[in-house]
Backbone as a printed PyTorch tensor [residue, N CA C, xyz], in Angstrom:
tensor([[[  8.8670, -19.3150,  -2.1420],
         [ 10.2040, -19.1890,  -1.6010],
         [ 10.2300, -19.7990,  -0.2090]],

        [[ 11.3000, -20.4860,   0.0900],
         [ 11.4760, -21.0940,   1.4090],
         [ 12.1360, -20.0660,   2.3310]],

        [[ 11.4920, -19.7950,   3.4640],
         [ 11.9930, -18.8440,   4.4440],
         [ 12.1710, -19.5530,   5.7800]],

        [[ 13.2630, -19.2490,   6.4630],
         [ 13.5050, -19.7950,   7.7950],
         [ 12.6730, -18.9980,   8.7930]],

        [[ 11.9070, -19.6970,   9.6000],
         [ 11.0190, -19.0550,  10.5670],
         [ 11.3380, -19.5920,  11.9520]],

        [[ 11.4580, -18.6870,  12.9140],
         [ 11.6710, -19.1090,  14.2960],
         [ 10.9970, -18.1250,  15.2390]],

        [[ 10.8280, -18.5580,  16.4640],
         [ 10.2620, -17.7320,  17.5280],
         [ 11.3400, -17.5180,  18.5810]],

        [[ 11.3410, -16.3380,  19.1620],
         [ 12.2930, -16.0310,  20.2210],
         [ 11.5450, -15.3410,  21.3500]],

        [[ 11.7170, -15.8350,  22.5570],
         [ 11.1370, -15.1740,  23.7280],
         [ 12.0700, -14.0400,  24.1380]],

        [[ 11.5000, -12.8670,  24.3770],
         [ 12.2680, -11.7000,  24.7990],
         [ 11.6110, -11.1150,  26.0460]],

        [[ 12.2640, -10.1790,  26.7110],
         [ 11.6200,  -9.5200,  27.8500],
         [ 10.3500,  -8.7630,  27.4560]],

        [[ 10.1610,  -8.5230,  26.1640],
         [  8.9870,  -7.8020,  25.6720],
         [  7.9320,  -8.7330,  25.0920]],

        [[  8.1350, -10.0270,  25.2240],
         [  7.2170, -11.0030,  24.6520],
         [  7.8620, -11.7170,  23.4780]],

        [[  7.1240, -12.6600,  22.9250],
         [  7.6420, -13.4540,  21.8090],
         [  7.7430, -12.6070,  20.5440]],

        [[  8.7960, -12.8800,  19.7690],
         [  8.9290, -12.2780,  18.4420],
         [  9.1050, -13.4040,  17.4310]],

        [[  8.6450, -13.1380,  16.2180],
         [  8.8300, -14.0610,  15.1040],
         [  9.9420, -13.5210,  14.2320]],

        [[ 10.8910, -14.3780,  13.8790],
         [ 11.9930, -14.0230,  12.9840],
         [ 11.8030, -14.7910,  11.6860]],

        [[ 11.9380, -14.0940,  10.5700],
         [ 11.8200, -14.7170,   9.2540],
         [ 13.0380, -14.3010,   8.4440]],

        [[ 13.7670, -15.2940,   7.9160],
         [ 15.0170, -15.0070,   7.2060],
         [ 15.0530, -15.6500,   5.8320]],

        [[ 15.7690, -14.9840,   4.9400],
         [ 16.1520, -15.5270,   3.6470],
         [ 17.6250, -15.9100,   3.7780]],

        [[ 18.2020, -16.5330,   2.7700],
         [ 19.6460, -16.7870,   2.8380],
         [ 20.4720, -15.5000,   2.9440]],

        [[ 19.9130, -14.3640,   2.5040],
         [ 20.6430, -13.0970,   2.5370],
         [ 20.5880, -12.4050,   3.8880]],

        [[ 19.6200, -12.7430,   4.7260],
         [ 19.5350, -12.0920,   6.0200],
         [ 18.1220, -12.0590,   6.5670]],

        [[ 17.9590, -11.3490,   7.6680],
         [ 16.6750, -11.2510,   8.3580],
         [ 15.7180, -10.4000,   7.5230]],

        [[ 14.6060, -11.0050,   7.0990],
         [ 13.6330, -10.3160,   6.2500],
         [ 12.4540,  -9.7900,   7.0460]],

        [[ 12.2670, -10.2900,   8.2540],
         [ 11.1650,  -9.8270,   9.0740],
         [ 11.3700, -10.1830,  10.5280]],

        [[ 10.9480,  -9.2740,  11.3930],
         [ 10.9400,  -9.5130,  12.8320],
         [  9.7280,  -8.7740,  13.3600]],

        [[  8.8220,  -9.5040,  13.9900],
         [  7.5960,  -8.8740,  14.4760],
         [  7.2190,  -9.4290,  15.8370]],

        [[  6.6190,  -8.5550,  16.6450],
         [  6.0280,  -8.9980,  17.8990],
         [  4.7950,  -9.8390,  17.5730]],

        [[  4.3880, -10.6830,  18.5120],
         [  3.3210, -11.6600,  18.2690],
         [  2.0550, -11.0200,  17.6990]],

        [[  1.6710,  -9.8510,  18.1790],
         [  0.4270,  -9.2310,  17.7130],
         [  0.5330,  -8.6860,  16.2870]],

        [[  1.7400,  -8.6850,  15.7020],
         [  1.9290,  -8.1350,  14.3510],
         [  2.3400,  -9.1940,  13.3270]],

        [[  2.2880, -10.4660,  13.6740],
         [  2.7600, -11.4840,  12.7290],
         [  1.8760, -11.5780,  11.4940]],

        [[  0.5720, -11.3420,  11.6240],
         [ -0.2940, -11.3850,  10.4370],
         [  0.1290, -10.3400,   9.4130]],

        [[  0.4040,  -9.1230,   9.8640],
         [  0.8310,  -8.0820,   8.9160],
         [  2.2190,  -8.3930,   8.3580]],

        [[  3.0880,  -9.0210,   9.1540],
         [  4.3990,  -9.4200,   8.6400],
         [  4.2300, -10.4390,   7.5210]],

        [[  3.3680, -11.4410,   7.7200],
         [  3.1560, -12.4480,   6.6750],
         [  2.5830, -11.8210,   5.4130]],

        [[  1.6490, -10.8700,   5.5560],
         [  1.0990, -10.1850,   4.3640],
         [  2.2100,  -9.4580,   3.6130]],

        [[  3.0780,  -8.7710,   4.3510],
         [  4.1920,  -8.0720,   3.7150],
         [  5.0960,  -9.0580,   2.9820]],

        [[  5.4520, -10.1420,   3.6400],
         [  6.3610, -11.1200,   3.0300],
         [  5.7300, -11.7870,   1.8110]],

        [[  4.4270, -12.0790,   1.8660],
         [  3.7490, -12.6560,   0.7020],
         [  3.7060, -11.6700,  -0.4550]],

        [[  3.5200, -10.3820,  -0.1600],
         [  3.5290,  -9.3900,  -1.2470],
         [  4.9230,  -9.2550,  -1.8470]],

        [[  5.9380,  -9.4840,  -1.0500],
         [  7.3100,  -9.3790,  -1.5410],
         [  7.7690, -10.6360,  -2.2740]],

        [[  7.4770, -11.8040,  -1.7180],
         [  8.0260, -13.0490,  -2.2440],
         [  7.0140, -13.9270,  -2.9760]],

        [[  5.7340, -13.5960,  -2.8990],
         [  4.7290, -14.4820,  -3.4770],
         [  4.4820, -15.6440,  -2.5380]],

        [[  4.4450, -16.8270,  -3.0880],
         [  4.1890, -18.0220,  -2.2890],
         [  5.3510, -18.2660,  -1.3230]],

        [[  4.9990, -18.4830,  -0.0630],
         [  6.0140, -18.6810,   0.9750],
         [  5.8900, -20.0840,   1.5450]],

        [[  7.0380, -20.7100,   1.7130],
         [  7.0990, -22.0230,   2.3560],
         [  7.9370, -21.8720,   3.6260]],

        [[  7.2740, -21.7620,   4.7990],
         [  8.0410, -21.6100,   6.0380],
         [  8.8440, -22.8640,   6.3640]],

        [[ 10.0920, -22.6760,   6.7300],
         [ 10.9620, -23.7710,   7.1590],
         [ 11.2120, -23.5860,   8.6470]],

        [[ 10.5300, -24.3770,   9.4520],
         [ 10.6780, -24.2520,  10.9020],
         [ 11.5350, -25.3620,  11.4910]],

        [[ 12.0120, -26.2870,  10.6550],
         [ 12.7530, -27.4250,  11.1780],
         [ 14.2480, -27.3500,  10.9920]],

        [[ 14.7260, -26.2760,  10.3740],
         [ 16.1530, -26.1620,  10.1080],
         [ 16.9290, -25.6520,  11.3040]],

        [[ 18.1880, -25.3080,  11.0670],
         [ 19.0130, -24.7690,  12.1510],
         [ 18.4740, -23.4140,  12.6180]],

        [[ 18.8510, -23.0200,  13.8030],
         [ 18.4100, -21.7420,  14.3620],
         [ 18.8740, -20.5920,  13.4810]],

        [[ 18.0520, -19.5720,  13.4180],
         [ 18.4020, -18.3760,  12.6710],
         [ 19.6400, -17.7570,  13.3200]],

        [[ 20.6500, -17.3810,  12.5220],
         [ 21.8520, -16.7860,  13.1200],
         [ 21.5580, -15.5010,  13.8960]],

        [[ 20.4640, -14.8250,  13.5690],
         [ 20.1180, -13.5890,  14.2740],
         [ 19.7080, -13.8440,  15.7230]],

        [[ 19.2660, -15.0500,  16.0200],
         [ 18.7790, -15.3380,  17.3740],
         [ 19.8340, -15.0760,  18.4430]],

        [[ 21.0450, -15.5310,  18.2260],
         [ 22.1030, -15.3540,  19.2340],
         [ 22.3930, -13.8740,  19.4560]],

        [[ 22.4260, -13.0970,  18.3740],
         [ 22.6980, -11.6660,  18.5220],
         [ 21.5300, -10.9440,  19.1890]],

        [[ 20.3090, -11.3550,  18.9110],
         [ 19.1600, -10.7510,  19.5890],
         [ 19.1650, -11.0880,  21.0750]],

        [[ 19.5060, -12.3200,  21.4070],
         [ 19.6200, -12.6820,  22.8290],
         [ 20.6810, -11.8130,  23.5150]],

        [[ 21.8190, -11.6540,  22.8450],
         [ 22.8940, -10.8290,  23.4070],
         [ 22.4210,  -9.3900,  23.6040]],

        [[ 21.6810,  -8.8580,  22.6380],
         [ 21.1350,  -7.4980,  22.7520],
         [ 20.2700,  -7.3840,  24.0090]],

        [[ 19.3610,  -8.3260,  24.1890],
         [ 18.4660,  -8.2550,  25.3410],
         [ 19.1970,  -8.5000,  26.6570]],

        [[ 20.3790,  -9.1130,  26.5950],
         [ 21.1970,  -9.2950,  27.7980],
         [ 22.0910,  -8.0860,  28.0610]],

        [[ 22.0410,  -7.0720,  27.1900],
         [ 22.7810,  -5.8390,  27.4240],
         [ 23.8550,  -5.5110,  26.4150]],

        [[ 24.1510,  -6.3960,  25.4830],
         [ 25.1650,  -6.1330,  24.4470],
         [ 24.4840,  -5.4130,  23.2840]],

        [[ 24.2640,  -4.1240,  23.4520],
         [ 23.4770,  -3.3390,  22.5000],
         [ 24.0690,  -3.3940,  21.0960]],

        [[ 25.3810,  -3.4040,  20.9830],
         [ 26.0370,  -3.4360,  19.6760],
         [ 25.8080,  -4.7140,  18.8920]],

        [[ 25.2650,  -5.7480,  19.5280],
         [ 25.0340,  -7.0230,  18.8340],
         [ 24.0720,  -6.8690,  17.6600]],

        [[ 23.1900,  -5.8740,  17.7130],
         [ 22.2640,  -5.6710,  16.5890],
         [ 23.0110,  -5.3860,  15.2950]],

        [[ 24.1460,  -4.7220,  15.3920],
         [ 24.9250,  -4.3680,  14.2060],
         [ 25.5020,  -5.5570,  13.4720]],

        [[ 25.5600,  -6.7110,  14.1230],
         [ 26.0980,  -7.9160,  13.4760],
         [ 25.0550,  -8.6550,  12.6440]],

        [[ 23.7950,  -8.2830,  12.7860],
         [ 22.7180,  -9.0160,  12.1150],
         [ 22.5430,  -8.4980,  10.6920]],

        [[ 22.6730,  -9.4150,   9.7300],
         [ 22.4220,  -9.0560,   8.3290],
         [ 20.9150,  -8.9750,   8.1090]],

        [[ 20.4870,  -7.9810,   7.3280],
         [ 19.0640,  -7.8460,   7.0280],
         [ 18.8260,  -7.9760,   5.5300]],

        [[ 17.6310,  -8.3920,   5.2040],
         [ 17.1500,  -8.4950,   3.8220],
         [ 15.7130,  -7.9940,   3.8220]],

        [[ 15.5520,  -6.6990,   4.1030],
         [ 14.2350,  -6.1230,   4.3480],
         [ 13.4600,  -5.7780,   3.0850]],

        [[ 14.1140,  -5.7680,   1.9260],
         [ 13.4040,  -5.3760,   0.7030],
         [ 13.1410,  -3.8820,   0.7180]],

        [[ 11.9490,  -3.4750,   0.2910],
         [ 11.5600,  -2.0720,   0.3190],
         [ 11.9370,  -1.3180,  -0.9360]],

        [[ 11.4270,  -0.0990,  -1.0220],
         [ 11.7560,   0.7960,  -2.1310],
         [ 13.1460,   1.3750,  -1.9020]],

        [[ 13.6690,   2.0470,  -2.9010],
         [ 14.9660,   2.6970,  -2.7320],
         [ 14.9570,   3.6850,  -1.5760]],

        [[ 13.8890,   4.4800,  -1.4670],
         [ 13.7880,   5.4500,  -0.3780],
         [ 13.7350,   4.7400,   0.9750]],

        [[ 12.9070,   3.7090,   1.0830],
         [ 12.8220,   2.9790,   2.3490],
         [ 14.1720,   2.3930,   2.7340]],

        [[ 14.8780,   1.8280,   1.7740],
         [ 16.1900,   1.2440,   2.0810],
         [ 17.1590,   2.3120,   2.5780]],

        [[ 17.0880,   3.5250,   2.0200],
         [ 17.9570,   4.6130,   2.5020],
         [ 17.6120,   4.9770,   3.9450]],

        [[ 16.3190,   5.0770,   4.2270],
         [ 15.8940,   5.3960,   5.5960],
         [ 16.3270,   4.2870,   6.5500]],

        [[ 16.0900,   3.0420,   6.1660],
         [ 16.4240,   1.9210,   7.0490],
         [ 17.9310,   1.8170,   7.2710]],

        [[ 18.7240,   2.1110,   6.2490],
         [ 20.1840,   2.1130,   6.4190],
         [ 20.5980,   3.2250,   7.3830]],

        [[ 19.9580,   4.3900,   7.2740],
         [ 20.2680,   5.4960,   8.1840],
         [ 19.8750,   5.1410,   9.6190]],

        [[ 18.7650,   4.4470,   9.7900],
         [ 18.3570,   4.0170,  11.1300],
         [ 19.4310,   3.1490,  11.7690]],

        [[ 20.0350,   2.3000,  10.9800],
         [ 21.0610,   1.4010,  11.5220],
         [ 22.3330,   2.1530,  11.9000]],

        [[ 22.4650,   3.4030,  11.4390],
         [ 23.6300,   4.2160,  11.8080],
         [ 23.4020,   5.0000,  13.0980]],

        [[ 22.1790,   5.0270,  13.6110],
         [ 21.9300,   5.6930,  14.8930],
         [ 22.4560,   4.7630,  15.9890]],

        [[ 23.4490,   5.1980,  16.7380],
         [ 24.0220,   4.3100,  17.7600],
         [ 23.0080,   3.9550,  18.8420]],

        [[ 23.1270,   2.7580,  19.3740],
         [ 22.3170,   2.3830,  20.5190],
         [ 22.5500,   3.3710,  21.6450]],

        [[ 21.5020,   3.7180,  22.3610],
         [ 21.6060,   4.7090,  23.4200],
         [ 21.3840,   6.1200,  22.9340]],

        [[ 21.2060,   6.2860,  21.6220],
         [ 20.9530,   7.5970,  21.0300],
         [ 19.6070,   7.5810,  20.3280]],

        [[ 19.1010,   8.7640,  20.0830],
         [ 17.8730,   8.9040,  19.3200],
         [ 18.0740,   9.9740,  18.2640]],

        [[ 17.1670,  10.0220,  17.3140],
         [ 17.1370,  11.0770,  16.3040],
         [ 15.6800,  11.4310,  16.0630]],

        [[ 15.4410,  12.6640,  15.6900],
         [ 14.0770,  13.0510,  15.3320],
         [ 13.8160,  12.6570,  13.8820]],

        [[ 12.5540,  12.6680,  13.4990],
         [ 12.2080,  12.3830,  12.1110],
         [ 12.8910,  13.3930,  11.1870]],

        [[ 12.9410,  14.6540,  11.6030],
         [ 13.6020,  15.6860,  10.8050],
         [ 15.0960,  15.4570,  10.6880]],

        [[ 15.7490,  15.0630,  11.7920],
         [ 17.1820,  14.7630,  11.7370],
         [ 17.4570,  13.5940,  10.8030]],

        [[ 16.6160,  12.5920,  10.8560],
         [ 16.7920,  11.4390,   9.9750],
         [ 16.5890,  11.8490,   8.5170]],

        [[ 15.6080,  12.7040,   8.2570],
         [ 15.3780,  13.1950,   6.8930],
         [ 16.6050,  13.9550,   6.3900]],

        [[ 17.1810,  14.7950,   7.2390],
         [ 18.3920,  15.5290,   6.8330],
         [ 19.5580,  14.5710,   6.6150]],

        [[ 19.6570,  13.5440,   7.4440],
         [ 20.7400,  12.5700,   7.3340],
         [ 20.7320,  11.8650,   5.9790]],

        [[ 19.5500,  11.6520,   5.4020],
         [ 19.4810,  10.9860,   4.0990],
         [ 19.3900,  11.9840,   2.9500]],

        [[ 19.5670,  13.2760,   3.2440],
         [ 19.5700,  14.2850,   2.1890],
         [ 18.1950,  14.7330,   1.7370]],

        [[ 17.1800,  14.5270,   2.5540],
         [ 15.8060,  14.9400,   2.2460],
         [ 15.2910,  15.8200,   3.3910]],

        [[ 15.8310,  17.0470,   3.5380],
         [ 15.5520,  17.8410,   4.7340],
         [ 14.0780,  18.1630,   4.9810]],

        [[ 13.2460,  18.1300,   3.9500],
         [ 11.8220,  18.3950,   4.1630],
         [ 10.9980,  17.1060,   4.1690]],

        [[ 11.6570,  15.9710,   4.1710],
         [ 10.9610,  14.6970,   4.0320],
         [ 10.6420,  13.9770,   5.3180]],

        [[ 10.4090,  14.7020,   6.4120],
         [ 10.2080,  14.0120,   7.6860],
         [  8.9500,  13.1500,   7.6880]],

        [[  7.9070,  13.5500,   6.9570],
         [  6.6980,  12.7110,   6.9080],
         [  6.9720,  11.4150,   6.1480]],

        [[  7.7140,  11.5050,   5.0590],
         [  8.0690,  10.3010,   4.2970],
         [  8.9630,   9.3870,   5.1320]],

        [[  9.8480,   9.9800,   5.9170],
         [ 10.6950,   9.1960,   6.8240],
         [  9.8230,   8.4740,   7.8500]],

        [[  8.8240,   9.1710,   8.3850],
         [  7.9190,   8.5400,   9.3540],
         [  7.1750,   7.3660,   8.7220]],

        [[  6.7720,   7.5220,   7.4690],
         [  6.0870,   6.4320,   6.7690],
         [  7.0250,   5.2510,   6.5590]],

        [[  8.2670,   5.5260,   6.1780],
         [  9.2470,   4.4420,   6.0100],
         [  9.4740,   3.7220,   7.3350]],

        [[  9.5300,   4.4720,   8.4290],
         [  9.6640,   3.8470,   9.7530],
         [  8.4960,   2.9110,  10.0200]],

        [[  7.2910,   3.3730,   9.6970],
         [  6.0870,   2.5860,   9.9720],
         [  6.0310,   1.3030,   9.1530]],

        [[  6.7260,   1.2650,   8.0250],
         [  6.6980,   0.0730,   7.1690],
         [  7.9300,  -0.8090,   7.3520]],

        [[  8.7610,  -0.5030,   8.3190],
         [  9.9630,  -1.2880,   8.6080],
         [  9.5690,  -2.7170,   8.9870]],

        [[  9.9830,  -3.7180,   8.2000],
         [  9.5910,  -5.0900,   8.5110],
         [ 10.5080,  -5.7970,   9.5160]],

        [[ 11.5960,  -5.1540,   9.9130],
         [ 12.5710,  -5.8150,  10.7910],
         [ 12.7230,  -4.9850,  12.0730]],

        [[ 11.6700,  -5.0340,  12.8960],
         [ 11.6680,  -4.2710,  14.1450],
         [ 12.9070,  -4.5990,  14.9750]],

        [[ 13.2900,  -3.6770,  15.8000],
         [ 14.4230,  -3.7600,  16.7310],
         [ 15.7580,  -3.7310,  15.9820]],

        [[ 15.9740,  -4.6420,  15.0310],
         [ 17.2600,  -4.7180,  14.3220],
         [ 17.4520,  -3.4980,  13.4250]],

        [[ 16.4290,  -3.1210,  12.6810],
         [ 16.4140,  -1.8210,  12.0050],
         [ 15.7040,  -0.9240,  13.0190]],

        [[ 16.4670,  -0.1670,  13.8060],
         [ 15.9550,   0.3980,  15.0570],
         [ 15.0960,   1.6540,  14.9010]],

        [[ 13.9190,   1.4770,  14.3290],
         [ 13.0060,   2.6090,  14.1900],
         [ 12.5400,   3.1090,  15.5600]],

        [[ 12.7280,   2.3030,  16.6030],
         [ 12.3710,   2.7540,  17.9510],
         [ 13.2630,   3.9090,  18.4110]],

        [[ 14.3730,   4.1480,  17.7420],
         [ 15.2810,   5.2350,  18.1300],
         [ 14.8560,   6.5860,  17.5500]],

        [[ 13.7690,   6.6180,  16.8160],
         [ 13.2970,   7.8740,  16.2250],
         [ 12.1700,   8.4260,  17.0830]],

        [[ 12.3410,   9.6900,  17.4750],
         [ 11.3880,  10.3650,  18.3480],
         [ 11.0320,  11.7110,  17.7270]],

        [[ 10.0810,  12.4040,  18.3340],
         [  9.7160,  13.7350,  17.8660],
         [ 10.8040,  14.7370,  18.2540]],

        [[ 10.8460,  15.8550,  17.5440],
         [ 11.8730,  16.8740,  17.7810],
         [ 11.8400,  17.3910,  19.2180]],

        [[ 10.6690,  17.3800,  19.8540],
         [ 10.5730,  17.8710,  21.2340],
         [ 10.9180,  16.7990,  22.2710]],

        [[ 11.3290,  15.6200,  21.8060],
         [ 11.7100,  14.5460,  22.7080],
         [ 10.5820,  13.5990,  23.0710]],

        [[  9.3690,  13.8880,  22.6310],
         [  8.2530,  12.9920,  22.9380],
         [  8.2840,  11.7790,  22.0120]],

        [[  7.6490,  10.7200,  22.4580],
         [  7.6530,   9.5030,  21.6510],
         [  6.2260,   9.0730,  21.3410]],

        [[  6.0910,   8.4370,  20.2050],
         [  4.8140,   7.8570,  19.7830],
         [  5.0960,   6.9740,  18.5880]],

        [[  4.0770,   6.3360,  18.1020],
         [  4.1310,   5.6580,  16.8220],
         [  5.1390,   4.5450,  16.6790]],

        [[  4.9940,   3.4790,  17.4470],
         [  5.8450,   2.3130,  17.2760],
         [  4.9360,   1.1080,  17.0970]],

        [[  5.1890,   0.3110,  16.0510],
         [  4.3460,  -0.8370,  15.7490],
         [  4.2500,  -1.8290,  16.8920]],

        [[  5.2850,  -1.9100,  17.7010],
         [  5.2710,  -2.8080,  18.8510],
         [  4.5610,  -2.2180,  20.0500]],

        [[  4.1520,  -0.9560,  19.9470],
         [  3.5030,  -0.2530,  21.0430],
         [  4.4730,   0.7020,  21.7240]],

        [[  3.9460,   1.8110,  22.1880],
         [  4.7760,   2.8500,  22.8000],
         [  5.4860,   2.3370,  24.0520]],

        [[  4.8390,   1.4810,  24.8270],
         [  5.5030,   0.9490,  26.0300],
         [  6.7470,   0.1470,  25.6620]],

        [[  6.6770,  -0.6310,  24.5820],
         [  7.8650,  -1.3770,  24.1470],
         [  8.9390,  -0.4230,  23.6400]],

        [[  8.5440,   0.6270,  22.9330],
         [  9.5170,   1.6080,  22.4420],
         [ 10.2490,   2.2420,  23.6260]],

        [[  9.5110,   2.6440,  24.6440],
         [ 10.1330,   3.2260,  25.8420],
         [ 11.0960,   2.2300,  26.4790]],

        [[ 10.6610,   0.9660,  26.5890],
         [ 11.5090,  -0.0530,  27.1940],
         [ 12.8020,  -0.1940,  26.4120]],

        [[ 12.7180,  -0.2760,  25.0740],
         [ 13.9140,  -0.4340,  24.2410],
         [ 14.8630,   0.7490,  24.4120]],

        [[ 14.3200,   1.9650,  24.4150],
         [ 15.1690,   3.1530,  24.5770],
         [ 15.8650,   3.1530,  25.9360]],

        [[ 15.1310,   2.8340,  26.9770],
         [ 15.7360,   2.8020,  28.3130],
         [ 16.7260,   1.6520,  28.4460]],

        [[ 16.4160,   0.5040,  27.8690],
         [ 17.3290,  -0.6420,  27.8830],
         [ 18.6570,  -0.2580,  27.2430]],

        [[ 18.5870,   0.4170,  26.1000],
         [ 19.8160,   0.8200,  25.4150],
         [ 20.5750,   1.8630,  26.2170]],

        [[ 19.8690,   2.8510,  26.7420],
         [ 20.5350,   3.8920,  27.5260],
         [ 21.1710,   3.3190,  28.7890]],

        [[ 20.5020,   2.3700,  29.4080],
         [ 21.0100,   1.7750,  30.6510],
         [ 22.1930,   0.8470,  30.4280]],

        [[ 22.3890,   0.3890,  29.2030],
         [ 23.4450,  -0.5840,  28.9320],
         [ 24.6180,  -0.0080,  28.1520]],

        [[ 24.6720,   1.3030,  28.0510],
         [ 25.8150,   1.9670,  27.4210],
         [ 26.2910,   3.0840,  28.3290]],

        [[ 27.5890,   3.2750,  28.4270],
         [ 28.0700,   4.4470,  29.1710],
         [ 27.5830,   5.7110,  28.4760]],

        [[ 27.1430,   6.7020,  29.2470],
         [ 26.6170,   7.9270,  28.6350],
         [ 27.6430,   8.5940,  27.7340]],

        [[ 28.9280,   8.3940,  27.9990],
         [ 29.9600,   9.0030,  27.1530],
         [ 29.8270,   8.5730,  25.7000]],

        [[ 29.2240,   7.4180,  25.4550],
         [ 29.0090,   6.9780,  24.0800],
         [ 27.7540,   7.5950,  23.4920]],

        [[ 26.9940,   8.3030,  24.3030],
         [ 25.6410,   8.7650,  24.0150],
         [ 25.4260,   9.5870,  22.7820]],

        [[ 24.5590,  10.5040,  22.8820],
         [ 23.8090,  11.1530,  21.8200],
         [ 24.6440,  11.9080,  20.8130]],

        [[ 25.2370,  11.2090,  19.8800],
         [ 26.0050,  11.8720,  18.8390],
         [ 25.1200,  12.3670,  17.7100]],

        [[ 23.9150,  11.8440,  17.5960],
         [ 23.0260,  12.2650,  16.5190],
         [ 21.9420,  13.1790,  17.0470]],

        [[ 21.3500,  12.8390,  18.1630],
         [ 20.2260,  13.6200,  18.6550],
         [ 20.1550,  13.5950,  20.1570]],

        [[ 18.9640,  13.4940,  20.6510],
         [ 18.6820,  13.5290,  22.0700],
         [ 19.0830,  12.1980,  22.7040]],

        [[ 19.7230,  12.2040,  23.8870],
         [ 20.0170,  10.9280,  24.5410],
         [ 18.7240,  10.1520,  24.7740]],

        [[ 18.7830,   8.8510,  24.6150],
         [ 17.5840,   8.0240,  24.7480],
         [ 16.9500,   8.1700,  26.1210]],

        [[ 17.7470,   8.4620,  27.1460],
         [ 17.1810,   8.5710,  28.4870],
         [ 16.6550,   9.9730,  28.7830]],

        [[ 16.5980,  10.8480,  27.7760],
         [ 16.1260,  12.2060,  28.0000],
         [ 14.7710,  12.4700,  27.3540]],

        [[ 14.1460,  11.4560,  26.7510],
         [ 12.8720,  11.7060,  26.0930],
         [ 11.7910,  11.9940,  27.1160]],

        [[ 10.7740,  12.7150,  26.6570],
         [  9.6620,  13.0770,  27.5300],
         [  8.6230,  11.9680,  27.4860]],

        [[  8.2190,  11.4860,  28.6370],
         [  7.2290,  10.3980,  28.7100],
         [  5.8490,  10.9760,  28.8690]]])
């Protein structure tokens, strides 16, 4: 399968974007591109990267996000694949507003699986479209953070970036405000 591949420099370092005609199928920080390629090969089989075509449409929205337009992530179409359960979790993640967080338990309840917080955590860990499917917005019930494929420092940066670029009045409708987590 031919996939559009591009690189984007961000305040957190370079990211690789991989898209199908249906949407963004992968987004990974530089240190995670090998695992992204393994995931994409398991999903699509033989991959033919297309690096010479037009820019990925997600690039402009990601740039806008990093410039402070947090809502720009919502405009990006995704094609993440996954199991039915993973797709439900990832769809719920996209409903957590920027500047807000949810615990693994809150996310499990949101998808109708109130005892499934461990399965939700596993789905978060297998999210192939970092930032756009905002698994960084999921924290522990006590407000502490851990477990982000891009690294905890990047997760903290993303949460603070979102909190700093939204009026607090738009804040925590689902869970703890992003700027209230325990470091």
